[in-house]
Residue, then its C-alpha position, 0 to 999 in steps of 0.5 A: m055674907y053673914g061673916l061679913a056682917v059681923t066681922a067689921p063690928a067685931i073689929a070695932i068692938g076690939w078697937v073700942g075695948s083697946k082704947a078704953t083700956e088705954s084710956t083707963a091706964r092713962q086716967p084711972e080716976m075716970a075708969g067708971r065714966i070710960f067703962t060706961v062709954f065703952i059699954l054704950s059704944a059696944a052696944f051700938v056696934e053690936a046693934l049694927a052687927l045684928l042689923g046686918f045679920v037680919l038684913g042678910i037673911l031678908v035679902q036671901g029671902k029665908l025669913 
């Protein structure tokens, strides 16, 4: 159950990182802005992973 909660966010972070790298290669002058958006996106996705992990623990009644 926990693996499922973190698998999708891991894939999403990889996809966002891939697109950020691709965008930086296309427009190097926007690298700072792209990096900022990437960090914010990764933080939001990671928050969802942590939320899924905590909800998984709560559903099992071990907290």
